[in-house]
DOTI-341489 format. One record per residue: chain; residue number from 1; residue in three letters; x, y, z of N, C-alpha, C in turn. Coordinates in pm, 1 decimal. Layout:
(site "A", NUM, "ALA", (X, Y, Z), (X, Y, Z), (X, Y, Z))
...
// end
This chain:
(site "A", 1, "MET", (-2795.4, -1708.3, 4489.2), (-2870.2, -1597.3, 4528.3), (-2884.8, -1514.1, 4483.7))
(site "A", 2, "ALA", (-2975.1, -1365.5, 4470.2), (-3028.8, -1270.3, 4408.9), (-2987.6, -1190.8, 4463.8))
(site "A", 3, "PHE", (-2934.9, -1043.1, 4481.4), (-2907.8, -989.7, 4460.7), (-2980.6, -860.0, 4408.2))
(site "A", 4, "GLU", (-3023.1, -777.2, 4489.6), (-3149.5, -644.9, 4444.3), (-3024.7, -531.6, 4384.1))
(site "A", 5, "GLN", (-3093.2, -469.0, 4318.5), (-3064.2, -353.8, 4234.3), (-2887.1, -250.7, 4334.1))
(site "A", 6, "GLY", (-3004.7, -281.1, 4467.7), (-2938.1, -164.3, 4539.3), (-2746.3, -251.8, 4594.2))
(site "A", 7, "GLN", (-2800.0, -405.6, 4627.6), (-2684.8, -461.0, 4681.0), (-2603.6, -412.0, 4556.7))
(site "A", 8, "ALA", (-2606.9, -483.7, 4372.1), (-2575.2, -416.1, 4305.9), (-2510.4, -308.5, 4338.5))
(site "A", 9, "ASP", (-2553.3, -182.6, 4354.5), (-2463.8, -69.3, 4360.3), (-2370.8, -100.7, 4481.4))
(site "A", 10, "LYS", (-2391.0, -128.8, 4598.5), (-2258.3, -108.9, 4665.5), (-2217.9, -200.1, 4637.7))
(site "A", 11, "GLU", (-2215.2, -362.1, 4592.5), (-2097.2, -411.8, 4531.1), (-1975.9, -383.8, 4450.8))
(site "A", 12, "THR", (-2023.0, -249.8, 4390.1), (-1929.2, -241.9, 4292.3), (-1918.7, -29.6, 4258.2))
(site "A", 13, "LYS", (-1953.0, -13.5, 4414.0), (-1938.2, 91.3, 4415.2), (-1805.2, 142.6, 4413.4))
(site "A", 14, "GLY", (-1666.5, 258.6, 4300.6), (-1533.2, 245.1, 4303.2), (-1479.5, 166.8, 4246.8))
(site "A", 15, "GLN", (-1573.4, 57.8, 4169.1), (-1499.9, 22.3, 4073.4), (-1518.7, 96.0, 3950.6))
(site "A", 16, "ALA", (-1414.6, 130.5, 3824.8), (-1422.8, 191.1, 3695.0), (-1365.9, 193.8, 3612.9))
(site "A", 17, "ASP", (-1381.3, 226.7, 3469.9), (-1322.7, 207.3, 3402.4), (-1213.7, 308.4, 3445.8))
(site "A", 18, "LYS", (-1033.9, 221.8, 3420.5), (-926.4, 295.2, 3433.0), (-897.4, 380.4, 3345.2))
(site "A", 19, "ALA", (-950.1, 374.8, 3215.2), (-942.0, 500.9, 3125.7), (-948.1, 660.0, 3166.9))
(site "A", 20, "THR", (-1123.0, 560.7, 3168.6), (-1242.4, 700.2, 3210.0), (-1257.8, 759.1, 3310.6))
(site "A", 21, "GLY", (-1234.8, 683.0, 3434.9), (-1286.0, 689.6, 3551.0), (-1467.4, 611.4, 3596.3))
(site "A", 22, "GLU", (-1506.5, 587.2, 3450.7), (-1642.4, 613.2, 3473.0), (-1681.2, 419.7, 3404.7))
(site "A", 23, "HIS", (-1814.9, 400.0, 3480.5), (-1842.9, 303.5, 3427.1), (-2014.5, 269.7, 3439.4))
(site "A", 24, "ILE", (-2109.0, 157.2, 3349.2), (-2196.3, 181.0, 3298.5), (-2218.0, 11.5, 3314.3))
(site "A", 25, "LEU", (-2369.6, 78.6, 3463.9), (-2460.7, -43.3, 3466.9), (-2585.5, -73.8, 3360.4))
(site "A", 26, "LEU", (-2507.6, -187.6, 3365.2), (-2703.2, -220.1, 3231.2), (-2767.0, -331.4, 3273.3))
(site "A", 27, "SER", (-2888.2, -352.9, 3188.1), (-3018.3, -397.3, 3298.8), (-2987.5, -484.5, 3355.0))
(site "A", 28, "SER", (-2880.0, -571.5, 3362.6), (-2890.9, -648.5, 3457.4), (-2868.7, -621.5, 3589.0))
(site "A", 29, "PRO", (-2853.0, -669.7, 3731.9), (-2739.8, -616.3, 3775.9), (-2657.4, -593.6, 3854.2))
(site "A", 30, "LEU", (-2568.3, -732.2, 3801.4), (-2457.4, -764.5, 3805.0), (-2371.0, -704.3, 3672.6))
(site "A", 31, "ALA", (-2412.5, -666.1, 3569.7), (-2326.3, -651.2, 3448.9), (-2301.8, -516.6, 3418.9))
(site "A", 32, "LEU", (-2118.8, -534.3, 3459.6), (-2094.0, -403.7, 3502.4), (-1953.6, -383.5, 3334.0))
(site "A", 33, "VAL", (-1997.4, -290.3, 3275.6), (-1935.7, -307.3, 3175.5), (-1841.3, -146.7, 3127.5))
(site "A", 34, "PRO", (-1705.5, -152.4, 3110.8), (-1633.5, -52.6, 3106.0), (-1679.7, 80.1, 3012.2))
(site "A", 35, "ALA", (-1661.0, 151.2, 3049.7), (-1770.7, 321.3, 2963.0), (-1664.1, 313.9, 2854.3))
(site "A", 36, "SER", (-1537.1, 257.7, 2830.8), (-1522.9, 279.5, 2676.1), (-1511.0, 148.4, 2613.1))
(site "A", 37, "SER", (-1577.0, 122.3, 2671.2), (-1623.0, -32.7, 2547.6), (-1730.8, -58.9, 2490.7))
(site "A", 38, "VAL", (-1833.3, 33.4, 2561.2), (-1970.2, 71.6, 2537.1), (-2039.1, 180.4, 2417.4))
(site "A", 39, "GLN", (-1897.5, 321.4, 2492.7), (-1893.1, 407.4, 2386.7), (-1806.4, 444.7, 2328.2))
(site "A", 40, "LYS", (-1820.4, 515.9, 2196.0), (-1717.9, 481.9, 2043.0), (-1658.3, 616.4, 2056.7))
(site "A", 41, "GLU", (-1539.2, 684.7, 2024.2), (-1529.3, 801.0, 2003.4), (-1520.7, 795.9, 1872.8))
(site "A", 42, "TYR", (-1598.5, 875.2, 1786.6), (-1610.8, 921.6, 1653.2), (-1549.9, 1014.6, 1649.5))
(site "A", 43, "ILE", (-1492.7, 1031.3, 1461.4), (-1449.3, 1201.8, 1435.0), (-1427.5, 1100.3, 1253.9))
(site "A", 44, "SER", (-1518.2, 1250.0, 1208.5), (-1530.8, 1323.4, 1133.7), (-1442.7, 1401.4, 1092.1))
(site "A", 45, "ALA", (-1346.9, 1361.0, 951.9), (-1239.6, 1452.6, 896.3), (-1210.9, 1462.3, 775.8))
(site "A", 46, "LEU", (-1172.6, 1612.1, 707.0), (-1145.9, 1660.0, 642.0), (-975.5, 1663.5, 604.9))
(site "A", 47, "GLY", (-950.7, 1611.2, 501.2), (-798.8, 1592.4, 502.9), (-736.0, 1682.0, 369.0))
(site "A", 48, "LEU", (-677.2, 1798.9, 396.5), (-666.0, 1920.7, 221.9), (-548.2, 1898.1, 190.6))
(site "A", 49, "ASP", (-523.1, 1873.3, 50.6), (-424.2, 1861.3, -12.0), (-444.2, 2033.2, -91.6))
(site "A", 50, "VAL", (-396.2, 2152.1, -9.4), (-419.8, 2305.6, -96.5), (-318.1, 2354.1, -182.6))
(site "A", 51, "GLY", (-345.6, 2319.1, -304.4), (-256.3, 2343.5, -425.1), (-300.3, 2530.5, -492.1))
(site "A", 52, "ARG", (-183.3, 2569.6, -572.3), (-309.0, 2743.4, -632.9), (-382.5, 2655.9, -755.5))
(site "A", 53, "LYS", (-439.5, 2525.9, -781.3), (-538.4, 2488.9, -888.5), (-593.1, 2460.8, -844.9))
(site "A", 54, "ARG", (-592.1, 2331.2, -708.4), (-703.3, 2269.8, -699.0), (-647.9, 2240.5, -546.2))
(site "A", 55, "ILE", (-777.5, 2170.3, -488.2), (-737.5, 2120.8, -378.4), (-814.1, 1984.5, -323.7))
(site "A", 56, "GLY", (-661.5, 1874.1, -267.1), (-741.6, 1773.1, -315.4), (-812.1, 1751.8, -188.5))
(site "A", 57, "VAL", (-888.6, 1664.2, -183.1), (-994.3, 1636.0, -60.8), (-996.5, 1503.0, -12.5))
(site "A", 58, "ALA", (-975.7, 1449.2, 99.1), (-987.8, 1290.9, 169.3), (-1073.4, 1324.6, 315.9))
(site "A", 59, "GLY", (-1178.9, 1203.2, 350.1), (-1229.1, 1186.6, 433.7), (-1183.7, 1049.8, 518.0))
(site "A", 60, "CYS", (-1224.9, 1010.6, 599.4), (-1156.4, 921.9, 624.3), (-1380.6, 872.3, 691.1))
(site "A", 61, "ASP", (-1311.9, 689.1, 783.4), (-1418.5, 608.6, 828.6), (-1454.5, 706.3, 993.7))
(site "A", 62, "ARG", (-1577.5, 661.0, 1001.8), (-1673.1, 723.6, 1151.0), (-1530.1, 716.8, 1288.7))
(site "A", 63, "THR", (-1477.2, 562.2, 1240.1), (-1386.0, 518.3, 1357.7), (-1297.5, 556.4, 1381.2))
(site "A", 64, "GLY", (-1242.7, 632.8, 1241.2), (-1115.4, 727.9, 1259.9), (-941.0, 653.6, 1187.6))
(site "A", 65, "LEU", (-982.2, 506.2, 1118.0), (-896.2, 413.8, 1064.7), (-804.8, 432.0, 951.2))
(site "A", 66, "ILE", (-957.9, 499.3, 831.7), (-847.3, 458.6, 685.4), (-902.5, 619.3, 657.4))
(site "A", 67, "ALA", (-862.9, 640.1, 571.2), (-832.5, 790.5, 524.3), (-884.5, 734.6, 375.4))
(site "A", 68, "THR", (-944.4, 809.7, 278.6), (-999.2, 792.9, 122.5), (-971.5, 927.9, 97.9))
(site "A", 69, "GLY", (-906.1, 892.4, -5.3), (-982.3, 1064.8, -98.4), (-1077.3, 1024.1, -201.0))
(site "A", 70, "ILE", (-1141.9, 1198.1, -169.0), (-1303.2, 1221.0, -233.0), (-1292.9, 1268.4, -324.0))
(site "A", 71, "THR", (-1265.7, 1393.1, -320.4), (-1284.9, 1488.4, -465.6), (-1186.5, 1560.4, -460.9))
(site "A", 72, "THR", (-1185.7, 1632.8, -596.9), (-1048.4, 1771.6, -577.5), (-1171.2, 1874.4, -618.4))
(site "A", 73, "ILE", (-1146.2, 2000.1, -552.4), (-1192.0, 2055.1, -571.0), (-1128.0, 2173.0, -653.3))
(site "A", 74, "GLY", (-1195.4, 2215.8, -786.2), (-1110.0, 2294.5, -878.6), (-1095.5, 2440.8, -841.6))
(site "A", 75, "ARG", (-1015.7, 2539.6, -763.0), (-999.7, 2671.8, -690.7), (-1045.4, 2795.8, -769.7))
(site "A", 76, "THR", (-1183.9, 2840.5, -819.7), (-1182.8, 2965.2, -847.5), (-1235.9, 3068.7, -780.8))
(site "A", 77, "SER", (-1274.2, 3086.2, -686.3), (-1289.6, 3170.0, -601.4), (-1345.2, 3177.1, -467.3))
(site "A", 78, "PHE", (-1319.5, 3230.8, -408.4), (-1299.3, 3128.0, -233.6), (-1399.5, 3132.7, -185.5))
(site "A", 79, "GLU", (-1522.5, 3199.9, -244.4), (-1663.0, 3166.6, -217.3), (-1721.1, 3040.6, -268.2))
(site "A", 80, "ARG", (-1672.5, 3035.4, -387.9), (-1754.4, 2863.3, -461.2), (-1611.3, 2827.7, -353.9))
(site "A", 81, "ASP", (-1508.3, 2841.9, -372.8), (-1448.5, 2668.6, -253.9), (-1554.3, 2659.0, -116.4))
(site "A", 82, "VAL", (-1549.0, 2817.5, -75.4), (-1600.3, 2743.6, 52.5), (-1812.0, 2665.2, 97.3))
(site "A", 83, "GLU", (-1844.7, 2740.1, -40.2), (-1991.8, 2647.2, -95.6), (-1931.2, 2529.1, -136.4))
(site "A", 84, "GLN", (-1864.1, 2425.8, -168.6), (-1812.3, 2339.9, -233.1), (-1765.9, 2243.9, -96.8))
(site "A", 85, "PHE", (-1678.6, 2310.9, -28.3), (-1649.1, 2254.3, 105.4), (-1831.6, 2277.5, 219.0))
(site "A", 86, "ARG", (-1897.2, 2311.4, 210.4), (-2005.5, 2349.1, 296.3), (-2071.6, 2225.4, 261.9))
(site "A", 87, "GLN", (-2090.4, 2162.3, 149.5), (-2146.5, 2055.1, 89.2), (-2081.4, 1908.7, 152.5))
(site "A", 88, "LEU", (-1913.1, 1952.9, 174.5), (-1894.8, 1847.1, 168.3), (-1871.1, 1808.8, 403.1))
(site "A", 89, "VAL", (-1874.3, 1922.0, 431.3), (-1949.2, 1946.5, 626.3), (-2051.9, 1922.5, 589.8))
(site "A", 90, "THR", (-2123.6, 1949.8, 542.7), (-2287.4, 1851.5, 592.7), (-2346.8, 1719.0, 515.4))
(site "A", 91, "GLU", (-2235.8, 1725.5, 441.9), (-2299.8, 1471.6, 435.5), (-2210.5, 1509.0, 511.9))
(site "A", 92, "ARG", (-2145.1, 1528.1, 467.8), (-2020.1, 1382.9, 588.5), (-2029.3, 1488.9, 754.9))
(site "A", 93, "GLN", (-2111.8, 1530.9, 788.5), (-2062.5, 1597.7, 897.1), (-1977.6, 1598.1, 998.4))
(site "A", 94, "VAL", (-1900.1, 1655.5, 919.9), (-1775.2, 1700.7, 935.6), (-1691.0, 1817.8, 1095.1))
(site "A", 95, "GLN", (-1660.5, 1754.0, 1156.2), (-1613.5, 1837.6, 1275.3), (-1443.5, 1908.1, 1240.8))
(site "A", 96, "LEU", (-1356.3, 1831.0, 1193.7), (-1277.6, 1888.0, 1198.2), (-1111.9, 1879.2, 1058.3))
(site "A", 97, "LEU", (-1082.5, 1999.6, 1005.9), (-990.6, 2067.5, 937.8), (-882.4, 1988.1, 919.7))
(site "A", 98, "VAL", (-806.4, 1906.0, 836.7), (-722.7, 1828.7, 848.9), (-594.5, 1918.1, 710.4))
(site "A", 99, "VAL", (-492.9, 2033.8, 744.2), (-442.7, 2044.4, 632.2), (-308.1, 2026.2, 582.1))
(site "A", 100, "GLY", (-218.9, 2025.5, 472.3), (-77.5, 1962.0, 486.2), (-18.3, 2078.3, 497.0))
(site "A", 101, "LEU", (35.0, 2153.9, 554.6), (140.5, 2238.7, 536.5), (283.7, 2197.0, 441.7))
(site "A", 102, "PRO", (279.6, 2289.5, 358.6), (475.5, 2228.5, 290.7), (523.0, 2323.4, 354.8))
(site "A", 103, "TYR", (615.4, 2242.4, 439.1), (730.8, 2299.2, 490.1), (827.2, 2266.2, 362.2))
(site "A", 104, "SER", (909.9, 2322.1, 427.4), (1075.2, 2329.5, 290.3), (1109.0, 2269.4, 408.2))
(site "A", 105, "MET", (1230.3, 2216.1, 280.1), (1283.5, 2010.4, 321.8), (1385.3, 2115.8, 446.3))
(site "A", 106, "ASP", (1479.4, 2200.2, 509.0), (1523.7, 2250.6, 601.4), (1389.4, 2248.4, 700.2))
(site "A", 107, "GLY", (1285.0, 2253.5, 678.0), (1119.3, 2235.6, 777.8), (1107.6, 2392.5, 872.5))
(site "A", 108, "SER", (1123.8, 2466.5, 761.6), (1136.8, 2616.1, 793.8), (946.6, 2645.7, 669.6))
(site "A", 109, "LEU", (916.1, 2737.3, 707.0), (742.8, 2797.1, 651.0), (774.9, 2914.2, 558.3))
(site "A", 110, "GLY", (793.6, 2818.7, 460.7), (835.0, 2928.2, 319.8), (677.4, 3024.9, 260.0))
(site "A", 111, "PHE", (727.7, 3043.2, 172.9), (591.4, 3140.8, 108.5), (480.9, 3046.0, 76.9))
(site "A", 112, "GLN", (474.7, 2961.1, 7.4), (343.3, 2858.8, -8.5), (228.5, 2819.1, 122.1))
(site "A", 113, "ALA", (405.7, 2813.4, 171.6), (342.7, 2692.5, 395.0), (214.1, 2866.7, 413.7))
(site "A", 114, "ARG", (355.0, 2964.8, 402.4), (209.3, 3085.3, 444.0), (71.3, 3083.3, 347.9))
(site "A", 115, "GLU", (119.6, 3142.7, 288.9), (-34.6, 3082.2, 136.6), (-161.3, 2974.7, 219.5))
(site "A", 116, "VAL", (-45.1, 2883.3, 242.0), (-168.0, 2746.6, 251.8), (-258.7, 2799.5, 386.3))
(site "A", 117, "GLN", (-168.5, 2839.4, 518.3), (-181.1, 2871.6, 604.4), (-332.6, 3006.9, 605.3))
(site "A", 118, "LYS", (-284.6, 3113.8, 553.4), (-382.2, 3227.0, 486.2), (-526.7, 3142.0, 480.9))
(site "A", 119, "PHE", (-496.8, 3033.3, 353.3), (-662.8, 3012.1, 311.8), (-684.0, 2900.3, 443.3))
(site "A", 120, "ALA", (-674.7, 2823.9, 481.0), (-746.2, 2763.9, 569.5), (-730.1, 2820.2, 705.3))
(site "A", 121, "LYS", (-680.8, 2889.3, 759.2), (-740.3, 2990.0, 812.3), (-884.5, 3065.3, 768.2))
(site "A", 122, "ARG", (-891.5, 3130.9, 690.3), (-992.1, 3144.4, 638.8), (-1147.6, 3045.8, 585.1))
(site "A", 123, "LEU", (-1090.3, 2947.3, 564.9), (-1156.5, 2849.9, 516.1), (-1206.6, 2829.7, 710.8))
(site "A", 124, "ALA", (-1201.9, 2796.5, 794.4), (-1231.2, 2754.3, 891.5), (-1343.7, 2794.7, 967.6))
(site "A", 125, "LYS", (-1244.6, 2930.7, 934.7), (-1337.7, 3047.7, 994.9), (-1476.5, 3017.8, 889.8))
(site "A", 126, "ALA", (-1509.7, 3051.5, 803.6), (-1619.4, 3009.4, 668.9), (-1661.1, 2941.8, 742.3))
(site "A", 127, "LEU", (-1619.1, 2776.6, 820.6), (-1680.2, 2653.7, 774.4), (-1736.6, 2663.2, 927.7))
(site "A", 128, "LYS", (-1684.4, 2741.7, 1059.8), (-1715.3, 2767.4, 1154.1), (-1575.2, 2580.0, 1209.2))
(site "A", 129, "LEU", (-1482.5, 2522.5, 1144.9), (-1419.4, 2400.0, 1238.7), (-1293.1, 2467.6, 1242.5))
(site "A", 130, "PRO", (-1297.0, 2394.1, 1353.6), (-1166.8, 2296.2, 1361.5), (-1077.0, 2306.7, 1318.7))
(site "A", 131, "VAL", (-931.4, 2342.4, 1248.5), (-806.6, 2307.4, 1178.0), (-700.8, 2282.7, 1240.4))
(site "A", 132, "GLU", (-676.5, 2171.1, 1171.4), (-540.8, 2119.0, 1261.7), (-369.7, 2064.4, 1115.8))
(site "A", 133, "TYR", (-309.0, 2109.3, 1162.1), (-200.4, 2124.4, 1039.6), (-99.8, 2026.8, 1047.0))
(site "A", 134, "VAL", (-79.3, 1904.1, 913.4), (39.8, 1829.7, 894.0), (107.1, 1868.2, 850.1))
(site "A", 135, "ASP", (261.4, 1761.8, 878.1), (354.7, 1813.4, 734.1), (330.3, 1719.1, 649.4))
(site "A", 136, "GLU", (321.0, 1814.2, 548.5), (373.1, 1769.8, 381.8), (384.6, 1690.3, 315.1))
(site "A", 137, "ARG", (513.6, 1726.0, 347.5), (612.6, 1720.7, 233.6), (629.2, 1609.5, 244.6))
(site "A", 138, "LEU", (661.3, 1584.5, 67.3), (707.6, 1492.4, -41.0), (540.4, 1388.3, -55.8))
(site "A", 139, "THR", (420.6, 1412.0, 50.1), (343.3, 1370.5, -44.6), (265.5, 1340.5, -146.4))
(site "A", 140, "SER", (269.1, 1486.8, -236.9), (295.7, 1465.6, -383.3), (312.3, 1358.3, -411.8))
(site "A", 141, "PHE", (460.5, 1365.6, -418.1), (557.1, 1286.9, -447.1), (512.1, 1132.1, -446.2))
(site "A", 142, "GLN", (470.7, 1098.2, -314.7), (454.7, 986.0, -306.3), (288.5, 870.2, -381.3))
(site "A", 143, "ALA", (203.8, 1020.0, -370.9), (147.5, 1021.5, -439.5), (127.3, 1010.8, -596.3))
(site "A", 144, "GLU", (234.5, 1086.1, -707.6), (273.0, 1021.8, -790.1), (281.0, 893.9, -844.2))
(site "A", 145, "GLN", (421.3, 833.9, -741.9), (478.2, 731.5, -700.9), (386.3, 577.5, -726.3))
(site "A", 146, "MET", (257.9, 672.2, -675.0), (99.1, 538.6, -623.3), (125.3, 505.3, -757.6))
(site "A", 147, "LEU", (109.0, 632.0, -843.0), (46.9, 638.4, -1000.4), (124.5, 564.9, -1030.0))
(site "A", 148, "ILE", (258.2, 551.1, -1091.3), (384.8, 561.4, -1130.2), (326.5, 357.1, -1114.5))
(site "A", 149, "ALA", (348.6, 296.2, -978.9), (312.0, 132.3, -994.1), (224.0, 100.3, -988.4))
(site "A", 150, "GLU", (114.2, 145.3, -1015.2), (-30.6, 159.2, -1098.7), (-25.6, 141.0, -1259.2))
(site "A", 151, "LYS", (58.6, 175.0, -1283.8), (139.9, 201.2, -1381.4), (-22.9, 356.9, -1435.5))
(site "A", 152, "ARG", (8.0, 460.4, -1442.2), (-106.9, 510.0, -1461.3), (-29.4, 625.9, -1498.2))
(site "A", 153, "SER", (-8.7, 770.4, -1562.2), (-6.2, 885.1, -1575.9), (11.4, 974.1, -1480.4))
(site "A", 154, "PRO", (143.8, 1035.7, -1430.8), (54.1, 1117.8, -1332.6), (34.0, 1224.5, -1406.9))
(site "A", 155, "SER", (85.1, 1258.7, -1554.8), (77.5, 1398.4, -1567.1), (-48.2, 1444.4, -1689.8))
(site "A", 156, "ARG", (-162.5, 1269.6, -1711.1), (-274.4, 1285.9, -1662.7), (-342.8, 1257.4, -1545.8))
(site "A", 157, "HIS", (-356.7, 1231.7, -1455.3), (-455.2, 1228.6, -1331.2), (-387.1, 1340.4, -1263.9))
(site "A", 158, "LYS", (-300.2, 1495.3, -1286.6), (-343.2, 1570.5, -1195.4), (-401.3, 1559.4, -1062.1))
(site "A", 159, "GLU", (-579.2, 1542.3, -1090.2), (-718.7, 1561.0, -966.3), (-724.3, 1443.4, -864.6))
(site "A", 160, "LEU", (-619.8, 1296.9, -946.3), (-627.6, 1172.7, -861.3), (-484.8, 1200.9, -775.4))
(site "A", 161, "ILE", (-370.5, 1232.3, -776.1), (-248.6, 1288.7, -727.0), (-319.0, 1386.1, -614.6))
(site "A", 162, "ASP", (-349.8, 1456.2, -649.1), (-420.2, 1552.0, -558.4), (-499.0, 1487.4, -368.8))
(site "A", 163, "ARG", (-557.2, 1410.8, -467.2), (-662.4, 1352.5, -349.8), (-592.6, 1219.8, -349.7))
(site "A", 164, "LYS", (-489.7, 1179.4, -364.0), (-435.4, 1071.4, -297.9), (-316.2, 1151.6, -200.2))
(site "A", 165, "ALA", (-262.8, 1256.3, -221.9), (-202.0, 1313.1, -123.1), (-285.7, 1341.0, -65.2))
(site "A", 166, "ALA", (-400.4, 1404.2, -32.8), (-461.7, 1462.0, 22.2), (-477.0, 1335.2, 169.2))
(site "A", 167, "SER", (-543.3, 1204.3, 131.5), (-561.7, 1100.4, 191.1), (-439.6, 1073.8, 247.4))
(site "A", 168, "LEU", (-342.3, 1111.9, 214.5), (-243.7, 1050.2, 303.1), (-142.3, 1142.8, 383.5))
(site "A", 169, "ILE", (-207.8, 1299.1, 391.2), (-188.4, 1368.6, 512.3), (-326.1, 1357.3, 642.7))
(site "A", 170, "LEU", (-412.5, 1255.9, 624.9), (-514.3, 1236.5, 685.3), (-511.7, 1143.0, 780.5))
(site "A", 171, "GLN", (-402.6, 1047.1, 625.2), (-393.4, 920.4, 733.8), (-305.1, 933.7, 849.7))
(site "A", 172, "GLN", (-164.8, 1056.4, 810.2), (-60.5, 1028.2, 924.1), (-137.3, 1067.9, 1030.9))
(site "A", 173, "TRP", (-255.4, 1217.1, 1008.4), (-300.1, 1260.7, 1092.6), (-331.7, 1150.1, 1222.4))
(site "A", 174, "LEU", (-442.1, 1079.0, 1129.8), (-531.2, 974.0, 1200.2), (-443.8, 889.0, 1280.1))
(site "A", 175, "ASP", (-332.4, 819.7, 1235.8), (-238.8, 744.9, 1249.3), (-171.1, 795.1, 1369.9))
(site "A", 176, "THR", (-161.1, 964.1, 1378.0), (-58.1, 990.4, 1461.6), (-166.8, 1033.1, 1640.1))
(site "A", 177, "ARG", (-277.4, 1083.7, 1561.8), (-373.4, 1054.5, 1673.3), (-424.8, 937.2, 1765.0))
(site "A", 178, "ARG", (-400.8, 837.8, 1694.9), (-412.2, 727.0, 1724.6), (-308.0, 632.3, 1884.3))
(site "A", 179, "ALA", (-219.8, 715.1, 1828.7), (-70.2, 624.4, 1880.8), (-5.5, 742.7, 2026.5))
(site "A", 180, "ASN", (-105.4, 891.9, 2016.3), (-109.7, 949.9, 2083.7), (-215.9, 894.5, 2161.1))
(site "A", 181, "SER", (-318.1, 912.8, 2131.0), (-446.8, 800.0, 2278.8), (-424.6, 722.5, 2263.8))
(site "A", 182, "LYS", (-346.0, 640.0, 2197.0), (-286.3, 499.7, 2277.2), (-144.3, 499.9, 2414.1))
(site "A", 183, "ARG", (-74.2, 577.3, 2366.0), (51.3, 618.6, 2485.5), (-42.8, 736.8, 2566.0))
(site "A", 184, "THR", (-136.8, 692.2, 2580.4), (-189.1, 836.9, 2712.6), (-287.8, 716.7, 2789.3))
(site "A", 185, "LEU", (-322.2, 670.2, 2703.5), (-395.7, 557.3, 2781.4), (-310.1, 421.9, 2892.9))
(site "A", 186, "ALA", (-160.9, 417.9, 2845.2), (-84.9, 329.8, 2871.9), (7.9, 374.1, 3033.6))
(site "A", 187, "SER", (-60.2, 541.9, 2992.9), (36.1, 561.3, 3072.6), (-67.6, 653.9, 3211.7))
(site "A", 188, "ALA", (-187.2, 597.8, 3150.8), (-326.4, 669.3, 3283.4), (-283.6, 499.7, 3376.9))
(site "A", 189, "ASP", (-182.7, 356.9, 3293.0), (-236.0, 243.6, 3392.4), (-81.3, 187.0, 3446.9))
// end
């Protein structure tokens, strides 16, 4: 027995995707698919490990699963830094900056953390992007340990350490974001 389009709408009225409350009618009159399985939320973020001399930069794949080191920017002037970031933002269609904040071991914000915040706020304003912060304690140490495990000298690969630290910062943010969205979906059920 064939259903007409109007009957299919009546049959499915009130059935919606649990997560979003939406449903999508595809070409077949009975082909209702949850909106969450058709529409993917993509993210393009840059992770930054801000130092006095260099800024390690990492990016993520569009699905927000994997962070990868992209480049290390040698700091010269704020204007030059902004120009280099502007190119990355345009190329990668960046939506957000994730900046590692170097908390002290006791959890307080020290001098360096306040300097990083000041720089990040100025950069975010210049690029017209939102900024989020991640606790970056020990990321540079972890990056150095990764290099040692690869039998590379940390003292000869400072830029690589900065990129790896930036990717650890961004990966931490991506993992937290994904865990929070799973918790939100679970509590909606």
